[in-house]
C-alpha positions as CSV (number, residue, x, y, z in Angstrom):
1,M,-0.6,13.0,-25.2
2,I,0.6,9.6,-23.8
3,S,-1.2,8.6,-20.7
4,T,0.4,7.2,-17.5
5,R,-1.2,3.9,-18.1
6,T,0.3,3.7,-21.6
7,V,3.8,4.5,-20.3
8,S,3.4,1.8,-17.7
9,F,2.2,-0.7,-20.3
10,L,5.3,0.1,-22.4
11,F,7.5,-0.3,-19.4
12,V,6.1,-3.8,-18.6
13,S,6.1,-5.0,-22.1
14,T,9.6,-3.8,-22.9
15,V,11.2,-5.4,-19.8
16,L,9.5,-8.7,-20.3
17,C,10.6,-8.9,-23.8
18,C,14.2,-8.7,-22.5
19,L,13.7,-11.7,-20.2
20,S,13.4,-14.2,-23.0
21,S,14.1,-14.6,-26.7
22,V,10.7,-16.2,-27.3
23,S,7.8,-14.1,-28.5
24,S,5.4,-15.2,-25.7
25,L,6.1,-16.0,-22.1
26,N,4.2,-18.3,-19.7
27,I,3.8,-16.2,-16.6
28,L,2.6,-17.1,-13.1
29,V,1.2,-14.2,-11.0
30,H,1.0,-15.1,-7.3
31,S,-1.6,-12.9,-5.6
32,P,-2.9,-13.9,-2.1
33,A,-6.2,-12.1,-1.4
34,Y,-5.5,-9.9,1.6
35,A,-6.8,-6.5,0.4
36,A,-9.0,-5.4,-2.6
37,S,-6.6,-2.7,-3.7
38,H,-3.6,-5.1,-3.9
39,T,-5.6,-7.8,-5.7
40,N,-6.9,-5.2,-8.2
41,F,-3.3,-4.0,-8.9
42,M,-2.0,-7.5,-9.4
43,A,-5.1,-8.4,-11.6
44,R,-4.5,-5.3,-13.8
45,L,-0.9,-6.2,-14.1
46,A,-1.9,-9.7,-15.3
47,D,-4.3,-8.2,-17.8
48,T,-1.6,-5.9,-19.2
49,L,0.8,-8.8,-19.7
50,S,-2.0,-10.9,-21.3
51,E,-2.8,-8.0,-23.7
52,A,0.8,-8.0,-24.7
53,G,0.5,-11.5,-25.9
54,H,1.8,-13.5,-22.9
55,D,0.1,-16.5,-21.4
56,V,-0.8,-15.4,-17.8
57,M,-2.2,-17.4,-14.9
58,L,-3.3,-15.3,-11.9
59,S,-3.0,-17.5,-8.8
60,W,-5.3,-16.2,-6.2
61,Y,-6.3,-19.4,-4.4
62,N,-8.3,-17.4,-1.9
63,E,-9.6,-20.4,0.1
64,I,-6.2,-21.9,0.4
65,M,-4.3,-18.7,1.4
66,I,-6.9,-18.1,4.2
67,L,-5.6,-21.2,5.8
68,T,-2.1,-19.6,6.0
69,C,1.1,-20.3,4.1
70,E,1.6,-23.6,5.8
71,N,-1.7,-25.1,4.5
72,F,-1.0,-23.7,1.0
73,M,2.4,-25.4,0.8
74,R,0.8,-28.7,1.8
75,N,-1.7,-28.6,-1.1
76,K,0.2,-31.1,-3.2
77,K,-2.6,-31.2,-5.9
78,V,-2.3,-27.4,-6.6
79,I,1.5,-27.5,-6.7
80,A,1.6,-30.6,-8.9
81,D,-0.8,-28.8,-11.3
82,L,1.4,-25.7,-11.4
83,K,4.5,-27.9,-12.2
84,T,2.9,-29.1,-15.4
85,R,2.5,-25.6,-16.7
86,H,6.3,-24.9,-17.0
87,F,6.2,-21.2,-16.3
88,D,8.9,-18.9,-17.8
89,V,8.4,-16.0,-15.4
90,A,6.7,-15.6,-11.9
91,I,5.5,-12.5,-10.3
92,A,4.7,-11.9,-6.6
93,E,4.2,-9.1,-4.1
94,P,6.5,-9.6,-1.1
95,F,3.9,-9.1,1.6
96,T,4.4,-12.8,2.0
97,I,7.4,-14.8,0.7
98,C,5.6,-18.1,0.3
99,G,5.3,-17.4,-3.4
100,L,9.1,-17.1,-3.7
101,G,9.6,-20.5,-2.1
102,L,6.9,-21.9,-4.4
103,F,8.7,-20.5,-7.4
104,E,11.8,-22.3,-6.4
105,E,9.9,-25.6,-6.2
106,L,8.4,-24.9,-9.6
107,N,11.9,-24.3,-11.0
108,I,11.0,-20.7,-12.2
109,K,14.3,-18.9,-12.3
110,K,13.1,-15.6,-13.6
111,T,11.1,-13.8,-10.9
112,I,9.6,-10.3,-10.6
113,L,8.8,-8.6,-7.3
114,V,5.8,-6.2,-7.3
115,S,4.7,-3.4,-5.0
116,S,1.1,-2.2,-5.3
117,C,2.2,0.7,-3.1
118,A,4.8,3.3,-3.9
119,H,7.9,1.5,-2.5
120,Y,8.5,-1.1,0.2
121,D,11.2,0.2,2.4
122,F,11.9,-3.1,4.0
123,M,13.1,-4.5,0.6
124,L,15.8,-1.9,0.0
125,P,18.8,-3.6,1.6
126,H,17.8,-6.9,0.0
127,I,17.5,-5.7,-3.6
128,G,20.6,-3.4,-3.5
129,E,19.0,0.0,-3.3
130,P,20.4,2.6,-0.8
131,E,18.4,3.7,2.2
132,D,18.0,7.4,2.9
133,F,15.9,8.1,6.0
134,S,16.9,11.8,6.2
135,S,15.2,12.9,3.0
136,V,12.9,10.0,1.8
137,P,9.8,9.5,3.9
138,T,8.9,5.9,4.6
139,L,5.7,4.4,3.2
140,S,3.9,5.0,6.6
141,S,5.5,8.3,7.4
142,K,3.4,11.4,8.4
143,V,6.0,13.9,7.1
144,G,7.4,15.0,3.7
145,E,11.0,15.1,2.4
146,E,11.9,18.1,4.6
147,M,12.3,16.7,8.1
148,S,13.5,17.9,11.5
149,M,16.0,15.7,13.5
150,T,13.1,14.3,15.5
151,E,11.1,13.5,12.3
152,K,14.1,11.8,10.8
153,W,14.5,9.6,13.8
154,E,10.8,8.8,13.7
155,N,11.1,8.0,10.0
156,Y,14.0,5.6,10.7
157,R,12.1,4.0,13.6
158,L,9.1,3.3,11.5
159,V,11.2,1.5,8.9
160,A,13.2,-0.4,11.6
161,E,10.0,-1.6,13.3
162,T,8.5,-2.7,9.9
163,K,11.7,-4.6,9.1
164,A,11.7,-6.4,12.4
165,S,8.1,-7.4,12.2
166,L,8.3,-8.7,8.6
167,A,11.6,-10.5,9.2
168,K,9.9,-12.6,11.9
169,L,7.0,-13.4,9.5
170,F,9.4,-14.2,6.6
171,D,11.6,-16.4,8.7
172,A,8.6,-18.4,9.8
173,E,7.5,-18.8,6.2
174,T,11.0,-19.8,5.2
175,R,10.9,-22.6,7.7
176,I,7.5,-23.7,6.3
177,Y,8.5,-23.9,2.7
178,R,11.9,-25.6,3.6
179,E,10.0,-28.2,5.5
180,E,7.9,-28.9,2.4
181,F,10.4,-28.4,-0.4
182,G,13.8,-29.1,1.3
183,K,16.4,-27.2,3.3
184,E,18.4,-26.5,0.1
185,V,15.8,-23.9,-0.9
186,P,17.4,-20.4,-0.3
187,D,16.0,-18.2,2.4
188,W,13.8,-15.2,1.7
189,K,16.7,-12.6,1.6
190,E,18.5,-14.5,-1.2
191,L,15.3,-15.0,-3.1
192,M,14.5,-11.3,-3.0
193,A,18.0,-10.4,-4.1
194,S,17.8,-12.8,-7.0
195,A,14.6,-11.2,-8.5
196,S,15.2,-10.0,-12.0
197,L,12.9,-6.9,-11.7
198,Y,11.0,-4.9,-9.2
199,F,7.8,-3.2,-10.3
200,T,6.5,-0.3,-8.1
201,N,3.2,1.4,-8.2
202,S,4.9,4.8,-8.4
203,N,4.9,7.8,-10.7
204,P,8.5,9.3,-10.7
205,F,7.1,12.7,-11.7
206,I,5.2,13.1,-8.4
207,D,6.9,10.7,-6.0
208,Y,9.7,11.7,-3.7
209,P,13.0,11.6,-5.4
210,R,15.2,8.7,-4.4
211,A,18.2,6.8,-5.5
212,S,17.3,3.7,-7.5
213,I,18.7,0.9,-9.6
214,Q,17.9,-0.2,-13.1
215,K,15.9,-3.2,-12.2
216,T,13.4,-1.0,-10.3
217,V,10.6,-0.1,-12.8
218,P,7.9,2.4,-11.9
219,V,4.5,1.3,-13.3
220,G,2.3,3.8,-11.5
221,G,-1.1,4.3,-13.1
222,I,-1.3,0.9,-14.7
223,T,-4.6,0.2,-13.0
224,V,-6.1,3.5,-14.3
225,D,-8.0,3.4,-17.6
226,L,-8.3,7.1,-18.4
227,E,-10.3,6.5,-21.6
228,K,-12.9,4.5,-19.7
229,I,-13.1,7.1,-17.0
230,K,-13.6,10.0,-19.5
231,S,-16.3,8.0,-21.3
232,E,-18.4,7.4,-18.2
233,K,-20.6,9.8,-16.3
234,L,-21.3,10.1,-12.6
235,D,-24.7,9.3,-11.3
236,E,-27.0,12.1,-10.1
237,E,-26.1,11.7,-6.5
238,W,-22.4,12.2,-7.0
239,E,-23.0,15.0,-9.5
240,E,-25.0,16.8,-6.8
241,V,-22.3,16.3,-4.2
242,L,-19.5,17.6,-6.5
243,N,-21.5,20.7,-7.5
244,R,-21.9,21.9,-3.9
245,R,-18.6,23.6,-3.8
246,E,-16.0,24.9,-6.2
247,K,-13.3,22.3,-5.4
248,T,-13.6,18.8,-3.9
249,M,-11.0,16.4,-2.7
250,L,-11.6,12.7,-2.4
251,I,-9.5,10.8,0.2
252,S,-9.6,7.1,0.3
253,F,-7.4,4.7,2.3
254,G,-8.4,1.6,0.3
255,S,-10.4,-1.3,1.7
256,N,-8.4,-1.7,4.9
257,V,-9.3,1.7,6.5
258,P,-12.8,3.2,6.4
259,S,-12.4,6.9,5.6
260,A,-15.2,7.9,8.0
261,K,-13.0,6.8,10.9
262,M,-10.3,9.4,10.1
263,P,-9.2,11.5,13.1
264,A,-11.2,14.7,13.5
265,A,-8.1,16.8,12.9
266,W,-7.7,15.2,9.5
267,K,-11.4,15.7,8.6
268,Y,-11.7,19.3,9.6
269,G,-8.3,20.8,10.0
270,P,-6.5,21.4,6.7
271,F,-9.6,21.4,4.6
272,P,-12.3,23.7,6.1
273,Q,-14.6,23.2,3.1
274,M,-14.5,19.5,3.4
275,D,-17.1,17.3,5.1
276,P,-16.4,13.6,5.5
277,Y,-20.1,12.8,4.7
278,A,-20.4,15.4,1.8
279,R,-22.7,17.7,3.7
280,K,-22.8,21.4,2.7
281,L,-21.2,23.7,5.3
282,N,-22.3,27.2,6.0
283,Y,-19.9,30.1,6.8
284,F,-20.0,29.5,10.5
285,Q,-19.2,25.8,10.1
286,K,-16.4,26.4,7.5
287,T,-14.9,29.0,9.9
288,F,-15.1,27.2,13.2
289,L,-14.9,23.5,12.2
290,D,-11.2,23.3,12.6
291,I,-8.6,21.6,14.8
292,Y,-8.6,24.8,16.9
293,I,-12.1,24.1,18.0
294,T,-10.8,21.1,19.9
295,V,-8.5,23.3,21.9
296,F,-11.2,25.8,22.5
297,V,-13.7,23.2,23.7
298,G,-11.1,21.6,26.0
299,F,-10.2,25.1,27.5
300,L,-13.9,25.8,27.9
301,V,-14.6,22.5,29.7
302,C,-11.6,23.2,32.0
303,L,-12.8,26.7,32.7
304,I,-16.3,25.6,33.6
305,S,-15.0,22.8,35.8
306,F,-12.8,25.3,37.6
307,I,-15.7,27.7,38.1
308,V,-17.9,25.0,39.4
309,L,-15.2,23.8,41.8
310,I,-14.6,27.3,43.1
311,R,-18.3,27.8,43.7
312,Y,-18.5,24.5,45.5
313,V,-15.6,25.4,47.7
314,L,-17.0,28.8,48.6
315,S,-20.4,27.4,49.3
316,F,-18.9,24.7,51.6
317,T,-16.8,27.3,53.4
318,K,-19.8,29.6,53.9
319,L,-21.9,26.7,55.3
320,K,-19.1,25.8,57.7
321,K,-18.9,29.3,59.1
322,E,-22.7,29.4,59.6
């Protein structure tokens, strides 16, 4: 049986072979360090390309990117060093478009956009893919593919707000790299549209169906090494946690959002046997630790407050009569 990672590896290797007639490509992977999950995805992509025989340079430059895009573009030493390497292909995740401006300065004409998430909705109009807010949930949506009219409007609003916010950022970054490299460098919209390929961390078998174009390549699972996972064993602590109940679901939001800070309705509502801290729940806890308990407690507080108020009013009235 072919694993998801194997399929993703074949996808990446095949499309890159079509980019050039040479047997090995010199590839620059631009990856600012803003989240561990994104960096891990880009690093695994670089490893896969390297395993396929390509010469890959993963450009993190953590200390430079912390000082913002402007300081990065002013680092003439780094840029001069990159120019000497004569890269054939460049890869970047468009959370920032500084990398796209850099690729122009390095005269790299074959570029690949990468999404470490399922799909970046804000990119669709710039890469030529259709937008369908009525049946395709946005990346930050709380609903599925079946939406009411209100939910469709909310879905559209989330995308519109994301576009507006990122457009301001990208326009500012465009001004920065044009100041450094010249006004003839295209703006971010043109650079996105000119990308040769677009890799998404998506699995088409389980993702929401959507219209796509040929240059969008799903590589979901490329960071998962199933053989390594199957060969390793959990430590005793996790084995004990998983054996407490018949089924266990692990929810993680990556390095940006601590799972322990999930809303109470998410922790206790849909999954009555779950505990965010892996504590064993008895029958009473499993039955009553639900979102309804919030309503019940709220009603109880209101009722007690009302009774106390009535008693206070009656007592005050009685004292006044006396």
